[in-house]
PyMOL CGO cylinders between C-alpha atoms (Angstrom):
from pymol import cmd
from pymol.cgo import CYLINDER

trace = [
    CYLINDER, 127.21, 165.12, 121.24, 129.20, 164.68, 117.75, 0.3, 1, 1, 1, 1, 1, 1,
    CYLINDER, 129.20, 164.68, 117.75, 128.21, 163.02, 115.15, 0.3, 1, 1, 1, 1, 1, 1,
    CYLINDER, 128.21, 163.02, 115.15, 129.41, 159.34, 115.55, 0.3, 1, 1, 1, 1, 1, 1,
    CYLINDER, 129.41, 159.34, 115.55, 128.56, 158.03, 111.94, 0.3, 1, 1, 1, 1, 1, 1,
    CYLINDER, 128.56, 158.03, 111.94, 130.91, 161.00, 109.78, 0.3, 1, 1, 1, 1, 1, 1,
    CYLINDER, 130.91, 161.00, 109.78, 134.96, 160.50, 110.38, 0.3, 1, 1, 1, 1, 1, 1,
    CYLINDER, 134.96, 160.50, 110.38, 136.34, 161.52, 112.99, 0.3, 1, 1, 1, 1, 1, 1,
    CYLINDER, 136.34, 161.52, 112.99, 140.94, 162.64, 113.26, 0.3, 1, 1, 1, 1, 1, 1,
    CYLINDER, 140.94, 162.64, 113.26, 140.23, 162.88, 117.30, 0.3, 1, 1, 1, 1, 1, 1,
    CYLINDER, 140.23, 162.88, 117.30, 137.85, 161.56, 119.98, 0.3, 1, 1, 1, 1, 1, 1,
    CYLINDER, 137.85, 161.56, 119.98, 137.67, 163.32, 123.74, 0.3, 1, 1, 1, 1, 1, 1,
    CYLINDER, 137.67, 163.32, 123.74, 137.18, 160.77, 127.03, 0.3, 1, 1, 1, 1, 1, 1,
    CYLINDER, 137.18, 160.77, 127.03, 134.34, 163.87, 127.71, 0.3, 1, 1, 1, 1, 1, 1,
    CYLINDER, 134.34, 163.87, 127.71, 132.38, 163.62, 124.73, 0.3, 1, 1, 1, 1, 1, 1,
    CYLINDER, 132.38, 163.62, 124.73, 131.65, 160.01, 125.13, 0.3, 1, 1, 1, 1, 1, 1,
    CYLINDER, 131.65, 160.01, 125.13, 132.50, 159.18, 128.53, 0.3, 1, 1, 1, 1, 1, 1,
    CYLINDER, 132.50, 159.18, 128.53, 130.37, 157.95, 131.62, 0.3, 1, 1, 1, 1, 1, 1,
    CYLINDER, 130.37, 157.95, 131.62, 130.90, 156.64, 135.24, 0.3, 1, 1, 1, 1, 1, 1,
    CYLINDER, 130.90, 156.64, 135.24, 129.02, 153.30, 135.35, 0.3, 1, 1, 1, 1, 1, 1,
    CYLINDER, 129.02, 153.30, 135.35, 127.86, 152.43, 138.94, 0.3, 1, 1, 1, 1, 1, 1,
    CYLINDER, 127.86, 152.43, 138.94, 126.45, 148.80, 138.51, 0.3, 1, 1, 1, 1, 1, 1,
    CYLINDER, 126.45, 148.80, 138.51, 127.20, 146.21, 138.82, 0.3, 1, 1, 1, 1, 1, 1,
    CYLINDER, 127.20, 146.21, 138.82, 130.37, 146.80, 138.88, 0.3, 1, 1, 1, 1, 1, 1,
    CYLINDER, 130.37, 146.80, 138.88, 132.12, 150.76, 139.35, 0.3, 1, 1, 1, 1, 1, 1,
    CYLINDER, 132.12, 150.76, 139.35, 134.25, 151.91, 136.03, 0.3, 1, 1, 1, 1, 1, 1,
    CYLINDER, 134.25, 151.91, 136.03, 135.23, 154.96, 133.72, 0.3, 1, 1, 1, 1, 1, 1,
    CYLINDER, 135.23, 154.96, 133.72, 133.84, 154.03, 130.44, 0.3, 1, 1, 1, 1, 1, 1,
    CYLINDER, 133.84, 154.03, 130.44, 134.53, 156.23, 126.41, 0.3, 1, 1, 1, 1, 1, 1,
    CYLINDER, 134.53, 156.23, 126.41, 132.41, 154.40, 123.75, 0.3, 1, 1, 1, 1, 1, 1,
    CYLINDER, 132.41, 154.40, 123.75, 132.20, 154.43, 119.90, 0.3, 1, 1, 1, 1, 1, 1,
    CYLINDER, 132.20, 154.43, 119.90, 131.16, 153.01, 116.85, 0.3, 1, 1, 1, 1, 1, 1,
    CYLINDER, 131.16, 153.01, 116.85, 130.11, 152.91, 113.93, 0.3, 1, 1, 1, 1, 1, 1,
    CYLINDER, 130.11, 152.91, 113.93, 127.80, 150.67, 112.17, 0.3, 1, 1, 1, 1, 1, 1,
    CYLINDER, 127.80, 150.67, 112.17, 128.52, 147.37, 112.92, 0.3, 1, 1, 1, 1, 1, 1,
    CYLINDER, 128.52, 147.37, 112.92, 131.58, 147.32, 115.68, 0.3, 1, 1, 1, 1, 1, 1,
    CYLINDER, 131.58, 147.32, 115.68, 131.55, 149.00, 119.58, 0.3, 1, 1, 1, 1, 1, 1,
    CYLINDER, 131.55, 149.00, 119.58, 135.08, 149.76, 121.04, 0.3, 1, 1, 1, 1, 1, 1,
    CYLINDER, 135.08, 149.76, 121.04, 134.06, 150.26, 124.87, 0.3, 1, 1, 1, 1, 1, 1,
    CYLINDER, 134.06, 150.26, 124.87, 137.15, 151.31, 127.12, 0.3, 1, 1, 1, 1, 1, 1,
    CYLINDER, 137.15, 151.31, 127.12, 136.78, 150.63, 130.25, 0.3, 1, 1, 1, 1, 1, 1,
    CYLINDER, 136.78, 150.63, 130.25, 139.11, 152.01, 133.51, 0.3, 1, 1, 1, 1, 1, 1,
    CYLINDER, 139.11, 152.01, 133.51, 138.32, 149.64, 136.61, 0.3, 1, 1, 1, 1, 1, 1,
    CYLINDER, 138.32, 149.64, 136.61, 139.51, 150.22, 140.08, 0.3, 1, 1, 1, 1, 1, 1,
    CYLINDER, 139.51, 150.22, 140.08, 141.19, 147.33, 142.05, 0.3, 1, 1, 1, 1, 1, 1,
    CYLINDER, 141.19, 147.33, 142.05, 140.18, 144.94, 143.20, 0.3, 1, 1, 1, 1, 1, 1,
    CYLINDER, 140.18, 144.94, 143.20, 136.99, 145.23, 141.20, 0.3, 1, 1, 1, 1, 1, 1,
    CYLINDER, 136.99, 145.23, 141.20, 134.34, 142.25, 140.08, 0.3, 1, 1, 1, 1, 1, 1,
    CYLINDER, 134.34, 142.25, 140.08, 133.03, 142.87, 137.03, 0.3, 1, 1, 1, 1, 1, 1,
    CYLINDER, 133.03, 142.87, 137.03, 130.19, 139.47, 137.87, 0.3, 1, 1, 1, 1, 1, 1,
    CYLINDER, 130.19, 139.47, 137.87, 128.77, 136.64, 135.56, 0.3, 1, 1, 1, 1, 1, 1,
    CYLINDER, 128.77, 136.64, 135.56, 126.66, 138.23, 132.47, 0.3, 1, 1, 1, 1, 1, 1,
    CYLINDER, 126.66, 138.23, 132.47, 126.18, 137.20, 129.27, 0.3, 1, 1, 1, 1, 1, 1,
    CYLINDER, 126.18, 137.20, 129.27, 124.88, 139.01, 126.11, 0.3, 1, 1, 1, 1, 1, 1,
    CYLINDER, 124.88, 139.01, 126.11, 124.06, 138.45, 122.34, 0.3, 1, 1, 1, 1, 1, 1,
    CYLINDER, 124.06, 138.45, 122.34, 126.77, 140.36, 121.34, 0.3, 1, 1, 1, 1, 1, 1,
    CYLINDER, 126.77, 140.36, 121.34, 130.71, 138.79, 120.51, 0.3, 1, 1, 1, 1, 1, 1,
    CYLINDER, 130.71, 138.79, 120.51, 133.13, 140.23, 122.27, 0.3, 1, 1, 1, 1, 1, 1,
    CYLINDER, 133.13, 140.23, 122.27, 136.84, 140.30, 122.37, 0.3, 1, 1, 1, 1, 1, 1,
    CYLINDER, 136.84, 140.30, 122.37, 138.22, 142.27, 125.35, 0.3, 1, 1, 1, 1, 1, 1,
    CYLINDER, 138.22, 142.27, 125.35, 141.70, 143.88, 125.02, 0.3, 1, 1, 1, 1, 1, 1,
    CYLINDER, 141.70, 143.88, 125.02, 143.76, 144.66, 128.51, 0.3, 1, 1, 1, 1, 1, 1,
    CYLINDER, 143.76, 144.66, 128.51, 145.70, 147.66, 127.78, 0.3, 1, 1, 1, 1, 1, 1,
    CYLINDER, 145.70, 147.66, 127.78, 146.87, 148.28, 131.66, 0.3, 1, 1, 1, 1, 1, 1,
    CYLINDER, 146.87, 148.28, 131.66, 146.87, 145.96, 134.82, 0.3, 1, 1, 1, 1, 1, 1,
    CYLINDER, 146.87, 145.96, 134.82, 146.28, 142.31, 135.36, 0.3, 1, 1, 1, 1, 1, 1,
    CYLINDER, 146.28, 142.31, 135.36, 143.00, 140.33, 135.45, 0.3, 1, 1, 1, 1, 1, 1,
    CYLINDER, 143.00, 140.33, 135.45, 141.38, 136.74, 136.24, 0.3, 1, 1, 1, 1, 1, 1,
    CYLINDER, 141.38, 136.74, 136.24, 138.73, 136.40, 133.03, 0.3, 1, 1, 1, 1, 1, 1,
    CYLINDER, 138.73, 136.40, 133.03, 135.98, 132.68, 133.52, 0.3, 1, 1, 1, 1, 1, 1,
    CYLINDER, 135.98, 132.68, 133.52, 134.58, 132.56, 130.21, 0.3, 1, 1, 1, 1, 1, 1,
    CYLINDER, 134.58, 132.56, 130.21, 132.39, 129.48, 129.86, 0.3, 1, 1, 1, 1, 1, 1,
    CYLINDER, 132.39, 129.48, 129.86, 133.79, 127.42, 131.98, 0.3, 1, 1, 1, 1, 1, 1,
    CYLINDER, 133.79, 127.42, 131.98, 137.29, 128.06, 131.80, 0.3, 1, 1, 1, 1, 1, 1,
    CYLINDER, 137.29, 128.06, 131.80, 139.58, 130.71, 133.81, 0.3, 1, 1, 1, 1, 1, 1,
    CYLINDER, 139.58, 130.71, 133.81, 142.52, 132.78, 132.41, 0.3, 1, 1, 1, 1, 1, 1,
    CYLINDER, 142.52, 132.78, 132.41, 144.70, 135.17, 133.90, 0.3, 1, 1, 1, 1, 1, 1,
    CYLINDER, 144.70, 135.17, 133.90, 145.99, 138.05, 131.84, 0.3, 1, 1, 1, 1, 1, 1,
    CYLINDER, 145.99, 138.05, 131.84, 148.21, 140.75, 131.44, 0.3, 1, 1, 1, 1, 1, 1,
    CYLINDER, 148.21, 140.75, 131.44, 148.53, 143.96, 128.84, 0.3, 1, 1, 1, 1, 1, 1,
    CYLINDER, 148.53, 143.96, 128.84, 148.55, 142.72, 125.90, 0.3, 1, 1, 1, 1, 1, 1,
    CYLINDER, 148.55, 142.72, 125.90, 146.37, 139.77, 126.78, 0.3, 1, 1, 1, 1, 1, 1,
    CYLINDER, 146.37, 139.77, 126.78, 142.89, 139.18, 124.42, 0.3, 1, 1, 1, 1, 1, 1,
    CYLINDER, 142.89, 139.18, 124.42, 140.25, 137.16, 125.83, 0.3, 1, 1, 1, 1, 1, 1,
    CYLINDER, 140.25, 137.16, 125.83, 137.43, 136.55, 123.13, 0.3, 1, 1, 1, 1, 1, 1,
    CYLINDER, 137.43, 136.55, 123.13, 133.62, 135.67, 124.88, 0.3, 1, 1, 1, 1, 1, 1,
    CYLINDER, 133.62, 135.67, 124.88, 131.22, 133.85, 122.25, 0.3, 1, 1, 1, 1, 1, 1,
    CYLINDER, 131.22, 133.85, 122.25, 127.19, 135.31, 121.79, 0.3, 1, 1, 1, 1, 1, 1,
    CYLINDER, 127.19, 135.31, 121.79, 125.60, 134.04, 125.06, 0.3, 1, 1, 1, 1, 1, 1,
    CYLINDER, 125.60, 134.04, 125.06, 128.75, 132.62, 126.47, 0.3, 1, 1, 1, 1, 1, 1,
    CYLINDER, 128.75, 132.62, 126.47, 128.50, 134.02, 130.08, 0.3, 1, 1, 1, 1, 1, 1,
    CYLINDER, 128.50, 134.02, 130.08, 131.84, 135.05, 130.75, 0.3, 1, 1, 1, 1, 1, 1,
    CYLINDER, 131.84, 135.05, 130.75, 133.06, 137.62, 133.95, 0.3, 1, 1, 1, 1, 1, 1,
    CYLINDER, 133.06, 137.62, 133.95, 136.29, 139.24, 135.50, 0.3, 1, 1, 1, 1, 1, 1,
    CYLINDER, 136.29, 139.24, 135.50, 138.17, 139.66, 138.54, 0.3, 1, 1, 1, 1, 1, 1,
    CYLINDER, 138.17, 139.66, 138.54, 140.50, 143.05, 138.69, 0.3, 1, 1, 1, 1, 1, 1,
    CYLINDER, 140.50, 143.05, 138.69, 143.93, 142.30, 140.61, 0.3, 1, 1, 1, 1, 1, 1,
    CYLINDER, 143.93, 142.30, 140.61, 144.33, 144.48, 143.64, 0.3, 1, 1, 1, 1, 1, 1,
    CYLINDER, 144.33, 144.48, 143.64, 147.60, 146.30, 142.73, 0.3, 1, 1, 1, 1, 1, 1,
    CYLINDER, 147.60, 146.30, 142.73, 146.18, 148.36, 140.48, 0.3, 1, 1, 1, 1, 1, 1,
    CYLINDER, 146.18, 148.36, 140.48, 143.53, 149.97, 138.08, 0.3, 1, 1, 1, 1, 1, 1,
    CYLINDER, 143.53, 149.97, 138.08, 142.55, 148.16, 134.84, 0.3, 1, 1, 1, 1, 1, 1,
    CYLINDER, 142.55, 148.16, 134.84, 142.31, 149.21, 131.65, 0.3, 1, 1, 1, 1, 1, 1,
    CYLINDER, 142.31, 149.21, 131.65, 139.94, 146.94, 128.84, 0.3, 1, 1, 1, 1, 1, 1,
    CYLINDER, 139.94, 146.94, 128.84, 139.53, 147.74, 125.37, 0.3, 1, 1, 1, 1, 1, 1,
    CYLINDER, 139.53, 147.74, 125.37, 135.86, 145.74, 124.48, 0.3, 1, 1, 1, 1, 1, 1,
    CYLINDER, 135.86, 145.74, 124.48, 135.22, 145.01, 121.02, 0.3, 1, 1, 1, 1, 1, 1,
    CYLINDER, 135.22, 145.01, 121.02, 131.32, 144.04, 120.41, 0.3, 1, 1, 1, 1, 1, 1,
    CYLINDER, 131.32, 144.04, 120.41, 129.35, 143.10, 117.17, 0.3, 1, 1, 1, 1, 1, 1,
    CYLINDER, 129.35, 143.10, 117.17, 126.68, 144.08, 116.69, 0.3, 1, 1, 1, 1, 1, 1,
    CYLINDER, 126.68, 144.08, 116.69, 126.36, 147.34, 118.56, 0.3, 1, 1, 1, 1, 1, 1,
    CYLINDER, 126.36, 147.34, 118.56, 125.15, 147.14, 121.89, 0.3, 1, 1, 1, 1, 1, 1,
    CYLINDER, 125.15, 147.14, 121.89, 122.81, 150.65, 122.32, 0.3, 1, 1, 1, 1, 1, 1,
    CYLINDER, 122.81, 150.65, 122.32, 122.73, 149.92, 126.00, 0.3, 1, 1, 1, 1, 1, 1,
    CYLINDER, 122.73, 149.92, 126.00, 126.56, 151.33, 126.64, 0.3, 1, 1, 1, 1, 1, 1,
    CYLINDER, 126.56, 151.33, 126.64, 125.65, 154.15, 123.83, 0.3, 1, 1, 1, 1, 1, 1,
    CYLINDER, 125.65, 154.15, 123.83, 122.02, 154.66, 125.68, 0.3, 1, 1, 1, 1, 1, 1,
    CYLINDER, 122.02, 154.66, 125.68, 123.98, 156.48, 128.67, 0.3, 1, 1, 1, 1, 1, 1,
    CYLINDER, 123.98, 156.48, 128.67, 125.92, 159.05, 125.99, 0.3, 1, 1, 1, 1, 1, 1,
    CYLINDER, 125.92, 159.05, 125.99, 122.20, 161.29, 125.87, 0.3, 1, 1, 1, 1, 1, 1,
    CYLINDER, 122.20, 161.29, 125.87, 121.31, 161.30, 129.51, 0.3, 1, 1, 1, 1, 1, 1,
]
cmd.load_cgo(trace, "trace")
C-alpha cells in the first residue's frame, strides 16, 4: 500500500478499498492525513446503517442516490449534494432508498483507525 502521508496525485480504489459486510454492506475506499480521514462508501439500494455513535466528528456528503438520515433525534432526506453533520458521540443512522445504490463521502476528525486497519489484512 502507498504511504498515505506522502503527497499523491492519484489514488486507486484497488489500493485503498475493501468490502464491509456488517453491520451494513458497502464497498469503502479510505484516504487520510494526520487529522482527517475521508471514506467513500458505496451502499446497495435498500441498505440500512444501524444506529451508532463514535467520538469522531463526521460530515457525510451524498455523491449519488438518495437516503434518509436520523441524527440526534432529527430526520432528514438527503439527495445528491446533501450534507449531514454528526457531532462527536451523537447517535445517527441511515436508510438507502430502494431505487439505486447510494454513494456517500464521509469525512472524520480525528482519523478513524478502525477504517484504516482493514487495509492491512
